[in-house]
C-alpha positions in Angstrom: 34.8 70.5 46.0 38.0 70.4 43.6 39.3 73.5 42.2 39.0 74.0 38.9 42.0 75.5 38.1 44.0 72.7 39.4 44.3 69.8 36.9 44.2 66.4 39.2 45.7 64.2 36.5 49.5 63.5 36.4 50.9 62.9 33.3 54.2 60.5 33.8 55.3 59.9 29.9 53.6 60.8 26.3 54.2 58.6 23.3 52.8 59.9 19.8 50.9 56.6 18.2 49.8 58.2 15.1 49.7 61.5 12.8 48.4 62.4 9.1 47.6 65.8 7.6 44.3 66.4 9.7 44.8 64.7 13.6 47.5 63.0 15.8 46.9 60.5 18.2 49.0 60.5 21.5 49.0 57.7 24.5 49.4 59.0 27.8 50.8 57.3 31.3 48.7 58.7 34.1 47.8 58.8 37.7 44.1 59.8 37.4 42.5 62.0 40.1 41.8 58.9 42.1 45.3 58.2 42.4 45.1 54.9 39.9 47.6 54.5 37.2 46.3 54.1 33.8 46.7 55.1 29.8 44.6 57.9 28.0 44.4 58.6 24.3 44.2 62.1 23.2 43.0 62.9 19.0 44.6 66.3 18.8 42.9 68.2 15.9 45.2 70.0 13.5 42.2 72.4 12.3 39.2 74.0 14.0 35.8 72.6 12.9 33.5 75.2 11.2 29.9 75.3 10.9 27.4 77.3 9.3 23.4 77.9 9.6 22.4 80.0 6.6 19.0 81.9 6.8 17.0 83.8 3.9 14.5 86.3 4.5 12.0 83.8 4.1 13.5 81.7 6.8 14.8 78.7 4.4 18.3 77.4 5.3 20.3 74.6 3.2 21.5 71.4 4.3 24.5 69.4 3.4 24.0 65.8 2.6 26.7 63.5 2.5 27.8 59.7 3.3 29.8 59.9 6.4 32.7 57.4 6.2 33.4 57.1 9.8 29.9 56.5 10.6 28.9 54.1 7.5 25.9 56.1 6.7 24.4 59.4 4.9 24.0 62.6 7.1 22.5 65.5 6.8 24.4 68.9 8.2 24.5 72.4 8.3 27.4 73.4 5.6 30.7 72.7 7.4 34.8 72.1 7.3 37.8 72.5 8.2 39.4 76.0 9.1 43.4 76.2 9.4 44.4 77.2 12.9 46.5 80.4 11.3 43.3 81.4 9.7 40.9 83.6 10.9 37.6 81.1 11.4 35.4 83.8 10.0 37.4 83.6 6.3 37.1 79.9 6.8 33.7 79.9 7.6 33.2 81.9 4.4 35.1 79.7 2.3 33.5 76.4 3.3 30.0 78.3 2.5 30.9 79.3 -0.6 32.8 75.7 -1.7 29.8 73.5 -0.7 26.7 75.3 -1.7 28.0 78.5 -4.0 26.3 80.4 -1.3 27.9 83.8 -0.2 26.7 85.9 3.0 27.0 89.9 4.0 26.1 89.2 7.3 27.8 87.1 9.9 27.5 86.5 13.7 29.3 83.8 15.7 26.7 81.7 17.9 28.5 78.8 19.2 31.7 77.7 20.4 31.5 73.9 21.4 34.2 71.1 21.8 32.9 68.0 19.7 33.8 65.2 22.1 36.1 66.7 25.0 36.5 63.1 26.7 39.1 62.1 23.4 39.7 65.1 21.4 40.7 68.7 21.7 38.6 69.5 18.9 36.6 72.8 18.6 33.9 73.8 16.7 33.2 77.2 16.0 29.5 77.6 14.2 28.3 81.1 12.8 25.0 82.2 11.5 25.2 83.3 7.9 22.6 85.8 6.2 21.9 88.5 3.6 22.6 86.3 1.1 24.1 85.8 -2.9 24.1 82.8 -5.1 26.5 81.3 -7.2 28.1 77.7 -8.1 29.4 75.5 -5.6 32.8 73.5 -6.0 33.0 70.9 -3.6 36.5 69.1 -2.8 37.3 65.9 -4.3 36.4 63.8 -1.2 33.1 65.6 -0.9 29.8 63.8 -3.0 27.6 66.6 -1.7 23.2 66.7 -1.9 22.2 70.4 -0.9 18.9 70.7 0.0 17.0 74.0 0.7 14.3 73.9 3.3 12.1 76.4 6.1 13.8 76.6 9.3 11.1 74.7 11.0 11.9 71.2 8.7 15.2 71.8 10.0 14.3 71.8 13.3 12.0 68.8 13.0 14.6 67.1 11.6 16.8 67.6 14.8 13.7 66.7 17.2 13.0 63.5 15.4 16.7 62.5 15.3 17.0 62.7 11.5 19.8 65.1 12.2 22.5 64.1 14.4 25.6 66.0 13.4 26.7 67.7 17.2 27.5 71.2 15.5 24.2 71.1 13.2 22.1 70.2 16.3 23.8 72.7 18.3 23.5 75.6 15.5 19.7 74.7 14.9 18.7 74.5 18.5 20.4 77.6 19.5 18.6 79.4 16.8 15.5 78.1 18.1 16.2 78.9 21.5 17.1 82.6 20.9 13.8 82.8 18.5 15.9 84.3 15.6 13.5 82.8 13.8 10.1 83.8 13.7 
């Protein structure tokens, strides 16, 4: 068995291919674990991915619907956004929830950390459960045309199970809360 503390890949060279304010793409010339030469591309994310599963006292949750350009389709999701690597992730989550839904919460619990596509990117996601809610006005970014939907948690779970919700952070958050039996 391979030692999990030793990197079996050897980097021969690297070349920056592309960058913008959110990501950069680097191409590496490598020797793979089997000894063959090849290339490997890595997308580096300049922010954390932040997700928030909201639950009220009646076990309702809020989903955000929006058209996702990379998928070329509409997507139902938990409230999500980016958080600066230099900012406390909880503060980023609080800002994103308020911005997208107008909801504030006084109870926050981190429920999941995950890498979203670890074969090609280093993007880290942090997901929170938000409870003890208060409501105000949303203020989405100009790039967001959002539809907000309040539903029972079990309906969101059924949307995951039927494949209607496919966003990875949403799927992970909803299944984690279901498995932990947080919702009676």
